[in-house]
MIDOSE-1310 file (N, C-alpha, C; in nm, 2 decimals, decimal comma, always signed):
residues 268
msik	+0,08/-0,12/+0,00/+0,00/+0,00/+0,00/+0,09/+0,12/+0,00; +0,18/+0,13/+0,09/+0,27/+0,25/+0,10/+0,36/+0,26/-0,02; +0,40/+0,14/-0,07/+0,49/+0,14/-0,19/+0,42/+0,20/-0,31; +0,30/+0,17/-0,33/+0,22/+0,22/-0,44/+0,21/+0,37/-0,43
kisf	+0,18/+0,42/-0,31/+0,16/+0,56/-0,29/+0,29/+0,64/-0,32; +0,40/+0,59/-0,28/+0,53/+0,65/-0,31/+0,55/+0,66/-0,46; +0,54/+0,55/-0,53/+0,56/+0,55/-0,67/+0,46/+0,65/-0,74; +0,34/+0,65/-0,70/+0,24/+0,73/-0,77/+0,27/+0,88/-0,75
sgla	+0,32/+0,92/-0,62/+0,35/+1,05/-0,59/+0,47/+1,10/-0,68; +0,57/+1,01/-0,70/+0,68/+1,05/-0,79/+0,64/+1,08/-0,93; +0,55/+0,99/-0,98/+0,50/+1,01/-1,12/+0,42/+1,13/-1,13; +0,33/+1,16/-1,04/+0,25/+1,27/-1,04/+0,33/+1,40/-1,04
lmal	+0,43/+1,40/-0,96/+0,52/+1,52/-0,95/+0,59/+1,55/-1,08; +0,64/+1,44/-1,14/+0,71/+1,46/-1,27/+0,61/+1,51/-1,38; +0,49/+1,45/-1,38/+0,39/+1,49/-1,48/+0,36/+1,64/-1,46; +0,35/+1,68/-1,34/+0,32/+1,82/-1,31/+0,42/+1,91/-1,36
flav	+0,55/+1,88/-1,34/+0,66/+1,96/-1,39/+0,66/+1,97/-1,54; +0,64/+1,85/-1,61/+0,63/+1,85/-1,75/+0,52/+1,93/-1,81; +0,41/+1,93/-1,74/+0,29/+2,01/-1,79/+0,33/+2,15/-1,78; +0,39/+2,20/-1,67/+0,43/+2,34/-1,65/+0,52/+2,38/-1,76
fagt	+0,63/+2,30/-1,78/+0,74/+2,34/-1,87/+0,69/+2,33/-2,02; +0,59/+2,25/-2,04/+0,54/+2,24/-2,18/+0,48/+2,37/-2,23; +0,43/+2,45/-2,13/+0,37/+2,58/-2,17/+0,46/+2,69/-2,16; +0,59/+2,67/-2,14/+0,69/+2,78/-2,13/+0,81/+2,75/-2,23
paqa	+0,88/+2,86/-2,27/+0,99/+2,84/-2,36/+1,11/+2,78/-2,29; +1,10/+2,67/-2,22/+1,21/+2,61/-2,15/+1,31/+2,55/-2,25; +1,43/+2,54/-2,21/+1,53/+2,49/-2,29/+1,51/+2,34/-2,31; +1,56/+2,28/-2,42/+1,54/+2,14/-2,45/+1,61/+2,05/-2,34
adka	+1,73/+2,10/-2,29/+1,80/+2,03/-2,19/+1,72/+2,01/-2,07; +1,65/+2,12/-2,03/+1,57/+2,11/-1,91/+1,46/+2,01/-1,92; +1,39/+2,01/-2,04/+1,29/+1,91/-2,07/+1,34/+1,77/-2,06; +1,46/+1,75/-2,13/+1,51/+1,62/-2,13/+1,54/+1,56/-1,99
llqe	+1,59/+1,66/-1,90/+1,62/+1,62/-1,77/+1,50/+1,58/-1,69; +1,39/+1,65/-1,71/+1,27/+1,62/-1,64/+1,21/+1,49/-1,69; +1,22/+1,47/-1,82/+1,17/+1,34/-1,88/+1,25/+1,22/-1,82; +1,38/+1,24/-1,81/+1,47/+1,13/-1,75/+1,43/+1,10/-1,61
kake	+1,40/+1,21/-1,53/+1,35/+1,19/-1,39/+1,22/+1,11/-1,38; +1,14/+1,15/-1,48/+1,00/+1,08/-1,48/+1,02/+0,94/-1,51; +1,11/+0,90/-1,60/+1,14/+0,76/-1,63/+1,19/+0,69/-1,51; +1,28/+0,75/-1,43/+1,33/+0,69/-1,31/+1,22/+0,66/-1,21
aaqp	+1,13/+0,76/-1,20/+1,02/+0,75/-1,10/+0,92/+0,63/-1,14; +0,92/+0,61/-1,27/+0,82/+0,51/-1,32/+0,89/+0,37/-1,32; +1,01/+0,36/-1,29/+1,08/+0,23/-1,28/+1,03/+0,15/-1,16; +1,01/+0,02/-1,17/+0,97/-0,06/-1,05/+1,08/-0,06/-0,95
vtqa	+1,04/-0,06/-0,82/+1,14/-0,07/-0,71/+1,21/-0,21/-0,71; +1,33/-0,21/-0,66/+1,40/-0,34/-0,65/+1,35/-0,41/-0,52; +1,39/-0,54/-0,51/+1,35/-0,61/-0,39/+1,42/-0,55/-0,27; +1,54/-0,51/-0,28/+1,61/-0,45/-0,17/+1,54/-0,33/-0,12
qveq	+1,49/-0,24/-0,21/+1,42/-0,12/-0,18/+1,29/-0,16/-0,10; +1,22/-0,26/-0,15/+1,09/-0,30/-0,09/+1,12/-0,35/+0,05; +1,23/-0,43/+0,07/+1,26/-0,49/+0,20/+1,30/-0,37/+0,30; +1,37/-0,27/+0,25/+1,40/-0,16/+0,33/+1,28/-0,08/+0,37
ivhd	+1,19/-0,06/+0,28/+1,06/+0,01/+0,31/+0,98/-0,07/+0,42; +0,97/-0,20/+0,39/+0,90/-0,28/+0,49/+0,96/-0,28/+0,63; +1,10/-0,29/+0,63/+1,17/-0,29/+0,75/+1,15/-0,16/+0,83; +1,16/-0,05/+0,76/+1,14/+0,08/+0,82/+0,99/+0,10/+0,88
yilk	+0,90/+0,04/+0,80/+0,76/+0,06/+0,84/+0,73/-0,03/+0,96; +0,79/-0,15/+0,97/+0,77/-0,23/+1,09/+0,83/-0,16/+1,21; +0,94/-0,10/+1,20/+1,00/-0,03/+1,31/+0,92/+0,08/+1,36; +0,85/+0,15/+1,27/+0,77/+0,26/+1,31/+0,63/+0,22/+1,36
hpkl	+0,58/+0,10/+1,32/+0,45/+0,06/+1,36/+0,45/-0,09/+1,41; +0,52/-0,11/+1,52/+0,53/-0,25/+1,58/+0,40/-0,31/+1,62; +0,30/-0,22/+1,66/+0,17/-0,27/+1,71/+0,10/-0,33/+1,59; +0,11/-0,28/+1,47/+0,05/-0,33/+1,35/+0,09/-0,47/+1,33
imds	+0,22/-0,50/+1,35/+0,26/-0,64/+1,33/+0,20/-0,74/+1,43; +0,20/-0,69/+1,55/+0,14/-0,78/+1,66/-0,01/-0,80/+1,63; -0,08/-0,70/+1,59/-0,22/-0,71/+1,55/-0,24/-0,82/+1,44; -0,15/-0,81/+1,35/-0,15/-0,90/+1,23/-0,13/-1,04/+1,28
vnky	-0,03/-1,06/+1,36/+0,01/-1,20/+1,41/-0,11/-1,25/+1,50; -0,17/-1,17/+1,58/-0,28/-1,21/+1,66/-0,40/-1,25/+1,58; -0,43/-1,17/+1,47/-0,54/-1,20/+1,38/-0,51/-1,34/+1,31; -0,39/-1,36/+1,27/-0,35/-1,48/+1,20/-0,38/-1,60/+1,30
rfdl	-0,34/-1,59/+1,42/-0,36/-1,69/+1,52/-0,50/-1,72/+1,55; -0,58/-1,61/+1,56/-0,72/-1,63/+1,58/-0,79/-1,70/+1,46; -0,76/-1,65/+1,34/-0,82/-1,71/+1,22/-0,78/-1,86/+1,21; -0,65/-1,89/+1,24/-0,60/-2,03/+1,24/-0,68/-2,11/+1,34
asqq	-0,69/-2,06/+1,46/-0,77/-2,13/+1,57/-0,91/-2,16/+1,53; -0,97/-2,05/+1,47/-1,11/-2,07/+1,42/-1,13/-2,17/+1,32; -1,03/-2,17/+1,22/-1,04/-2,27/+1,12/-1,02/-2,41/+1,17; -0,93/-2,43/+1,27/-0,90/-2,56/+1,33/-1,02/-2,60/+1,41
aeqn	-1,09/-2,51/+1,49/-1,20/-2,54/+1,56/-1,32/-2,59/+1,47; -1,33/-2,52/+1,36/-1,44/-2,56/+1,26/-1,41/-2,70/+1,20; -1,28/-2,72/+1,17/-1,24/-2,85/+1,12/-1,26/-2,96/+1,22; -1,23/-2,93/+1,35/-1,25/-3,03/+1,46/-1,40/-3,06/+1,48
aqda	-1,48/-2,96/+1,47/-1,63/-2,98/+1,48/-1,68/-3,07/+1,37; -1,63/-3,04/+1,24/-1,67/-3,12/+1,13/-1,63/-3,27/+1,15; -1,50/-3,29/+1,19/-1,45/-3,42/+1,21/-1,53/-3,49/+1,32; -1,56/-3,42/+1,43/-1,64/-3,48/+1,54/-1,78/-3,52/+1,49
aqnv	-1,84/-3,44/+1,41/-1,97/-3,47/+1,36/-1,97/-3,59/+1,27; -1,87/-3,61/+1,19/-1,85/-3,73/+1,11/-1,83/-3,85/+1,19; -1,75/-3,84/+1,30/-1,72/-3,95/+1,39/-1,85/-3,99/+1,46; -1,93/-3,90/+1,51/-2,05/-3,93/+1,58/-2,15/-4,00/+1,48
kknv	-2,16/-3,95/+1,36/-2,25/-4,01/+1,26/-2,21/-4,15/+1,24; -2,08/-4,18/+1,23/-2,03/-4,31/+1,20/-2,05/-4,41/+1,31; -2,05/-4,36/+1,44/-2,07/-4,44/+1,55/-2,20/-4,42/+1,63; -2,30/-4,37/+1,56/-2,43/-4,34/+1,62/-2,49/-4,46/+1,69
kslt	-2,48/-4,58/+1,63/-2,55/-4,69/+1,69/-2,48/-4,73/+1,82; -2,35/-4,73/+1,82/-2,27/-4,76/+1,94/-2,30/-4,66/+2,05; -2,32/-4,54/+2,01/-2,34/-4,43/+2,11/-2,48/-4,44/+2,17; -2,58/-4,46/+2,09/-2,72/-4,44/+2,14/-2,79/-4,57/+2,16
gnvs	-2,73/-4,69/+2,14/-2,79/-4,81/+2,15/-2,82/-4,84/+2,30; -2,89/-4,95/+2,32/-2,94/-4,98/+2,46/-2,85/-5,07/+2,54; -2,73/-5,10/+2,49/-2,63/-5,18/+2,56/-2,59/-5,11/+2,69; -2,56/-4,98/+2,68/-2,52/-4,90/+2,80/-2,65/-4,86/+2,87
pvvg	-2,64/-4,83/+3,00/-2,75/-4,79/+3,08/-2,82/-4,67/+3,02; -2,95/-4,67/+3,02/-3,03/-4,56/+2,97/-3,12/-4,50/+3,09; -3,11/-4,37/+3,11/-3,19/-4,31/+3,21/-3,28/-4,20/+3,15; -3,38/-4,16/+3,22/-3,47/-4,06/+3,17/-3,58/-4,13/+3,09
npkg	-3,62/-4,07/+2,98/-3,72/-4,12/+2,90/-3,66/-4,21/+2,79; -3,68/-4,34/+2,80/-3,63/-4,44/+2,70/-3,66/-4,40/+2,56; -3,78/-4,34/+2,54/-3,83/-4,30/+2,40/-3,81/-4,15/+2,38; -3,73/-4,08/+2,45/-3,71/-3,94/+2,44/-3,67/-3,90/+2,30
dvtv	-3,70/-3,78/+2,26/-3,67/-3,73/+2,13/-3,53/-3,68/+2,11; -3,46/-3,66/+2,22/-3,32/-3,61/+2,22/-3,24/-3,70/+2,31; -3,13/-3,76/+2,26/-3,04/-3,85/+2,33/-2,91/-3,77/+2,37; -2,88/-3,77/+2,50/-2,76/-3,72/+2,55/-2,67/-3,83/+2,60
veff	-2,55/-3,84/+2,55/-2,46/-3,94/+2,59/-2,35/-3,88/+2,68; -2,32/-3,94/+2,80/-2,22/-3,89/+2,89/-2,11/-4,00/+2,91; -1,99/-3,97/+2,89/-1,87/-4,05/+2,92/-1,82/-4,00/+3,06; -1,81/-4,09/+3,15/-1,78/-4,04/+3,29/-1,69/-4,14/+3,36
dfnc	-1,63/-4,10/+3,47/-1,55/-4,18/+3,56/-1,60/-4,15/+3,70; -1,62/-4,26/+3,78/-1,67/-4,24/+3,92/-1,57/-4,17/+4,01; -1,45/-4,17/+3,97/-1,35/-4,10/+4,06/-1,33/-3,95/+4,01; -1,40/-3,91/+3,90/-1,38/-3,78/+3,84/-1,45/-3,67/+3,92
hyck	-1,37/-3,58/+3,98/-1,43/-3,47/+4,06/-1,53/-3,39/+3,97; -1,49/-3,37/+3,84/-1,57/-3,28/+3,76/-1,70/-3,36/+3,72; -1,70/-3,49/+3,71/-1,82/-3,56/+3,68/-1,92/-3,55/+3,80; -1,86/-3,56/+3,92/-1,95/-3,54/+4,04/-2,01/-3,40/+4,04
gafp	-1,93/-3,30/+3,99/-1,98/-3,16/+3,99/-2,08/-3,15/+3,88; -2,07/-3,22/+3,77/-2,17/-3,21/+3,67/-2,30/-3,29/+3,70; -2,30/-3,38/+3,79/-2,41/-3,47/+3,82/-2,54/-3,39/+3,85; -2,54/-3,29/+3,94/-2,66/-3,22/+3,97/-2,72/-3,15/+3,85
tvea	-2,64/-3,10/+3,76/-2,69/-3,04/+3,63/-2,75/-3,14/+3,54; -2,69/-3,26/+3,53/-2,75/-3,36/+3,45/-2,88/-3,41/+3,51; -2,88/-3,43/+3,64/-3,01/-3,48/+3,70/-3,12/-3,37/+3,69; -3,08/-3,24/+3,70/-3,18/-3,14/+3,68/-3,24/-3,14/+3,54
llqd	-3,15/-3,17/+3,44/-3,20/-3,18/+3,31/-3,31/-3,29/+3,29; -3,28/-3,40/+3,35/-3,38/-3,51/+3,35/-3,51/-3,48/+3,42; -3,50/-3,40/+3,53/-3,62/-3,36/+3,60/-3,70/-3,26/+3,53; -3,63/-3,16/+3,46/-3,70/-3,05/+3,39/-3,75/-3,09/+3,25
dknv	-3,68/-3,18/+3,19/-3,71/-3,21/+3,05/-3,74/-3,36/+3,04; -3,87/-3,40/+3,04/-3,91/-3,54/+3,05/-3,90/-3,60/+2,91; -3,84/-3,54/+2,82/-3,83/-3,60/+2,68/-3,68/-3,62/+2,64; -3,60/-3,62/+2,75/-3,45/-3,65/+2,72/-3,42/-3,79/+2,76
rlvl	-3,34/-3,85/+2,67/-3,29/-3,99/+2,69/-3,14/-3,98/+2,72; -3,10/-4,02/+2,84/-2,96/-4,01/+2,88/-2,89/-4,15/+2,87; -2,79/-4,16/+2,79/-2,71/-4,28/+2,79/-2,58/-4,26/+2,86; -2,55/-4,35/+2,96/-2,44/-4,34/+3,04/-2,33/-4,44/+3,00
kdfp	-2,21/-4,38/+2,97/-2,10/-4,46/+2,92/-1,99/-4,47/+3,03; -1,98/-4,58/+3,09/-1,87/-4,60/+3,19/-1,73/-4,59/+3,12; -1,65/-4,49/+3,16/-1,52/-4,47/+3,10/-1,42/-4,45/+3,21; -1,38/-4,56/+3,27/-1,30/-4,55/+3,39/-1,15/-4,53/+3,35
ilgp	-1,10/-4,41/+3,36/-0,97/-4,38/+3,31/-0,88/-4,33/+3,43; -0,93/-4,33/+3,55/-0,86/-4,28/+3,66/-0,81/-4,38/+3,76; -0,78/-4,50/+3,71/-0,71/-4,60/+3,80/-0,80/-4,72/+3,83; -0,74/-4,82/+3,90/-0,81/-4,95/+3,92/-0,94/-4,93/+4,00
ssie	-0,95/-4,84/+4,09/-1,07/-4,82/+4,17/-1,19/-4,77/+4,08; -1,15/-4,69/+3,98/-1,25/-4,65/+3,88/-1,31/-4,77/+3,80; -1,22/-4,86/+3,76/-1,26/-4,98/+3,69/-1,35/-5,06/+3,77; -1,31/-5,08/+3,90/-1,39/-5,17/+3,98/-1,52/-5,11/+4,01
askw	-1,53/-4,98/+4,02/-1,66/-4,91/+4,05/-1,75/-4,93/+3,93; -1,69/-4,91/+3,81/-1,78/-4,93/+3,69/-1,82/-5,08/+3,67; -1,74/-5,17/+3,71/-1,78/-5,31/+3,71/-1,90/-5,34/+3,80; -1,89/-5,28/+3,92/-2,01/-5,29/+4,02/-2,13/-5,22/+3,96
alaa	-2,11/-5,11/+3,90/-2,23/-5,03/+3,85/-2,30/-5,11/+3,74; -2,22/-5,17/+3,65/-2,28/-5,25/+3,54/-2,33/-5,38/+3,60; -2,28/-5,43/+3,71/-2,34/-5,55/+3,77/-2,48/-5,51/+3,83; -2,49/-5,38/+3,88/-2,61/-5,34/+3,93/-2,72/-5,32/+3,82
qkqg	-2,67/-5,30/+3,70/-2,76/-5,29/+3,58/-2,83/-5,42/+3,56; -2,76/-5,53/+3,59/-2,82/-5,67/+3,57/-2,94/-5,69/+3,67; -2,94/-5,61/+3,78/-3,05/-5,62/+3,88/-3,14/-5,50/+3,87; -3,13/-5,43/+3,76/-3,22/-5,32/+3,74/-3,20/-5,20/+3,83
kyyp	-3,08/-5,18/+3,88/-3,06/-5,07/+3,98/-2,93/-4,99/+3,95; -2,91/-4,98/+3,82/-2,79/-4,91/+3,78/-2,79/-4,76/+3,83; -2,90/-4,69/+3,80/-2,90/-4,55/+3,83/-2,90/-4,52/+3,98; -2,97/-4,59/+4,06/-2,95/-4,57/+4,21/-2,81/-4,59/+4,25
ffka	-2,74/-4,69/+4,20/-2,60/-4,72/+4,23/-2,51/-4,60/+4,17; -2,54/-4,57/+4,05/-2,47/-4,46/+3,99/-2,48/-4,33/+4,07; -2,60/-4,30/+4,11/-2,63/-4,17/+4,19/-2,56/-4,18/+4,32; -2,56/-4,29/+4,39/-2,50/-4,30/+4,52/-2,34/-4,28/+4,51
lmln	-2,29/-4,34/+4,40/-2,14/-4,32/+4,38/-2,11/-4,18/+4,34; -2,19/-4,11/+4,27/-2,17/-3,97/+4,23/-2,18/-3,88/+4,35; -2,26/-3,92/+4,45/-2,27/-3,84/+4,57/-2,17/-3,88/+4,68; -2,10/-3,99/+4,65/-2,00/-4,04/+4,75/-1,88/-3,95/+4,75
repi	-1,83/-3,92/+4,86/-1,71/-3,84/+4,87/-1,59/-3,91/+4,94; -1,61/-4,04/+4,97/-1,50/-4,12/+5,02/-1,42/-4,18/+4,91; -1,30/-4,22/+4,94/-1,22/-4,30/+4,84/-1,29/-4,43/+4,81; -1,30/-4,46/+4,68/-1,37/-4,58/+4,65/-1,29/-4,71/+4,68
tddv	-1,35/-4,79/+4,77/-1,28/-4,92/+4,81/-1,39/-5,03/+4,79; -1,34/-5,15/+4,81/-1,44/-5,26/+4,80/-1,54/-5,25/+4,91; -1,51/-5,21/+5,03/-1,60/-5,19/+5,13/-1,71/-5,08/+5,10; -1,66/-4,98/+5,04/-1,76/-4,87/+5,00/-1,85/-4,92/+4,89
lrsi	-1,80/-5,00/+4,80/-1,89/-5,05/+4,69/-1,99/-5,15/+4,75; -1,95/-5,24/+4,84/-2,04/-5,33/+4,90/-2,15/-5,25/+4,98; -2,10/-5,15/+5,05/-2,19/-5,07/+5,14/-2,30/-5,00/+5,05; -2,26/-4,95/+4,94/-2,35/-4,88/+4,85/-2,45/-4,98/+4,78
akqv	-2,39/-5,10/+4,75/-2,47/-5,20/+4,69/-2,59/-5,24/+4,79; -2,55/-5,26/+4,91/-2,65/-5,29/+5,01/-2,75/-5,18/+5,03; -2,70/-5,06/+5,03/-2,78/-4,94/+5,05/-2,89/-4,92/+4,94; -2,86/-4,96/+4,82/-2,96/-4,94/+4,71/-3,04/-5,07/+4,69
gldv	-3,02/-5,17/+4,77/-3,10/-5,29/+4,76/-3,06/-5,40/+4,67; -2,93/-5,40/+4,64/-2,88/-5,51/+4,56/-2,86/-5,64/+4,63; -2,86/-5,75/+4,56/-2,81/-5,87/+4,62/-2,66/-5,86/+4,61; -2,59/-5,83/+4,72/-2,45/-5,79/+4,72/-2,37/-5,91/+4,67
aqae	-2,39/-6,03/+4,71/-2,31/-6,14/+4,67/-2,32/-6,16/+4,52; -2,44/-6,15/+4,47/-2,46/-6,17/+4,32/-2,40/-6,05/+4,25; -2,41/-5,93/+4,30/-2,34/-5,82/+4,23/-2,19/-5,83/+4,23; -2,13/-5,88/+4,34/-1,99/-5,90/+4,34/-1,95/-6,01/+4,24
kdaq	-2,03/-6,11/+4,22/-2,00/-6,21/+4,13/-2,02/-6,16/+3,98; -2,12/-6,09/+3,96/-2,15/-6,03/+3,83/-2,04/-5,93/+3,78; -1,99/-5,86/+3,88/-1,89/-5,76/+3,85/-1,76/-5,82/+3,79; -1,74/-5,95/+3,81/-1,63/-6,02/+3,75/-1,66/-6,09/+3,61
dpsi	-1,78/-6,07/+3,57/-1,83/-6,13/+3,44/-1,75/-6,07/+3,33; -1,69/-6,15/+3,24/-1,61/-6,10/+3,13/-1,69/-6,01/+3,04; -1,82/-6,03/+3,03/-1,90/-5,95/+2,94/-1,90/-5,80/+2,99; -1,89/-5,78/+3,12/-1,88/-5,64/+3,17/-1,75/-5,58/+3,14
tkqi	-1,64/-5,66/+3,15/-1,51/-5,61/+3,11/-1,51/-5,57/+2,97; -1,57/-5,65/+2,88/-1,58/-5,63/+2,74/-1,66/-5,50/+2,71; -1,76/-5,48/+2,79/-1,84/-5,36/+2,77/-1,76/-5,23/+2,80; -1,68/-5,24/+2,91/-1,60/-5,12/+2,94/-1,49/-5,10/+2,83
eqne	-1,44/-5,21/+2,78/-1,34/-5,20/+2,68/-1,40/-5,14/+2,55; -1,52/-5,17/+2,52/-1,59/-5,12/+2,40/-1,61/-4,97/+2,42; -1,65/-4,93/+2,54/-1,66/-4,78/+2,57/-1,53/-4,71/+2,55; -1,42/-4,77/+2,59/-1,29/-4,71/+2,58/-1,25/-4,69/+2,43
qlae	-1,29/-4,80/+2,35/-1,26/-4,80/+2,21/-1,34/-4,69/+2,14; -1,47/-4,68/+2,18/-1,56/-4,58/+2,12/-1,51/-4,44/+2,15; -1,47/-4,42/+2,27/-1,41/-4,29/+2,31/-1,29/-4,25/+2,23; -1,21/-4,35/+2,20/-1,09/-4,33/+2,12/-1,12/-4,29/+1,98
elgi	-1,22/-4,35/+1,92/-1,27/-4,32/+1,79/-1,33/-4,18/+1,78; -1,39/-4,14/+1,89/-1,45/-4,01/+1,89/-1,35/-3,90/+1,93; -1,23/-3,93/+1,97/-1,14/-3,83/+2,01/-1,17/-3,78/+2,15; -1,23/-3,87/+2,24/-1,26/-3,83/+2,37/-1,16/-3,89/+2,46
hgtp	-1,09/-3,80/+2,54/-0,98/-3,85/+2,63/-1,00/-3,80/+2,77; -1,11/-3,73/+2,80/-1,13/-3,69/+2,94/-1,27/-3,70/+2,98; -1,30/-3,68/+3,11/-1,43/-3,69/+3,16/-1,46/-3,57/+3,25; -1,59/-3,52/+3,25/-1,70/-3,58/+3,17/-1,69/-3,53/+3,02
sfvi	-1,74/-3,60/+2,93/-1,76/-3,56/+2,79/-1,90/-3,60/+2,75; -1,96/-3,50/+2,68/-2,10/-3,52/+2,64/-2,11/-3,53/+2,49; -2,20/-3,61/+2,44/-2,23/-3,61/+2,30/-2,38/-3,58/+2,28; -2,41/-3,47/+2,22/-2,54/-3,42/+2,20/-2,57/-3,39/+2,06
gnki	-2,66/-3,46/+2,00/-2,67/-3,45/+1,85/-2,55/-3,50/+1,78; -2,49/-3,41/+1,70/-2,37/-3,45/+1,63/-2,25/-3,37/+1,68; -2,26/-3,32/+1,81/-2,15/-3,24/+1,87/-2,10/-3,31/+1,99; -1,97/-3,30/+2,01/-1,90/-3,35/+2,13/-1,86/-3,23/+2,22
apgv	-1,90/-3,23/+2,34/-1,88/-3,12/+2,43/-1,79/-3,18/+2,55; -1,66/-3,15/+2,56/-1,58/-3,20/+2,67/-1,60/-3,11/+2,79; -1,59/-3,16/+2,91/-1,59/-3,08/+3,03/-1,73/-3,06/+3,08; -1,74/-3,00/+3,20/-1,87/-2,97/+3,27/-1,94/-2,86/+3,19
mped	-2,07/-2,89/+3,16/-2,15/-2,79/+3,09/-2,25/-2,72/+3,19; -2,25/-2,59/+3,19/-2,34/-2,52/+3,27/-2,49/-2,56/+3,23; -2,58/-2,55/+3,33/-2,71/-2,59/+3,30/-2,78/-2,53/+3,18; -2,76/-2,40/+3,17/-2,82/-2,33/+3,05/-2,76/-2,37/+2,92
qlee	-2,63/-2,40/+2,92/-2,57/-2,45/+2,79/-2,62/-2,59/+2,76; -2,63/-2,68/+2,86/-2,68/-2,81/+2,84/-2,82/-2,81/+2,78; -2,91/-2,73/+2,84/-3,04/-2,72/+2,80/-3,05/-2,66/+2,66; -2,97/-2,56/+2,63/-2,96/-2,50/+2,50/-2,92/-2,60/+2,39
avqd	-2,82/-2,68/+2,42/-2,77/-2,79/+2,33/-2,88/-2,89/+2,30; -2,96/-2,92/+2,40/-3,07/-3,01/+2,38/-3,18/-2,95/+2,29; -3,21/-2,82/+2,32/-3,31/-2,75/+2,24/-3,27/-2,73/+2,09; -3,14/-2,71/+2,07/-3,09/-2,70/+1,94/-3,11/-2,83/+1,86
vraq	-3,08/-2,94/+1,92/-3,10/-3,07/+1,85/-3,25/-3,09/+1,82; -3,33/-3,05/+1,92/-3,48/-3,07/+1,90/-3,53/-2,98/+1,79; -3,48/-2,86/+1,78/-3,52/-2,76/+1,68/-3,48/-2,81/+1,54; -3,36/-2,87/+1,53/-3,31/-2,93/+1,40/-3,40/-3,04/+1,36
kdgk	-3,45/-3,12/+1,45/-3,54/-3,23/+1,42/-3,67/-3,18/+1,37; -3,72/-3,08/+1,44/-3,85/-3,02/+1,40/-3,85/-2,95/+1,27; -3,73/-2,90/+1,23/-3,71/-2,83/+1,11/-3,70/-2,92/+0,99; -3,69/-3,05/+1,01/-3,67/-3,14/+0,89/-3,81/-3,18/+0,84
């Protein structure tokens, strides 16, 4: 921009002088000199001259450069976020049956028009923090179907807790067991698991036996594989519609996400 302005100014100045001298009895040598200067002004600048101009401009306007760098970073991050969202949508679409099927525990309205999938760990502090919000959603919106994916990534006690929870599913008491563990603030031990099992009315001996069933281990492994395919590496993580939302979602955002999916369905 500045380079063009400089060149144009030089040409305009030479043209002005030529126009003035054209109307006067100027000597031929004077006219030739002016014409030569005009030719010099019209010549393209060299790379070295351009680099010097840019260098000087940068020194005089350092904030402009930082603004440009920041804008580039923002645009790059926006493009990456958009690409990530598109990739996530494709992954969700490809795995929709595994995500929304009835193999994993289902809470809320089994025939709800919007399915929310949560990947969680019983030792996850943030999952426990998200629990009241998720439960409030189920209370306030009777048309939501919640699929719970045990994703025990925080150590052996997380795995054992998930095994007991899925054993509770065999006795039709998954959610009471799930809720009790989410409200539990003690370190998860075998004694704590037995105590909660008794508290929610399980046949404790049967639950302890079922927890070792290879099919439950396989179910947890399938959840881990599904999470890997979706690019989910932390808990809690929610899948709502074709979007993946990692981390705790405020109640209003969770409700809005559900309403967005519902609106898309109604618009079809």
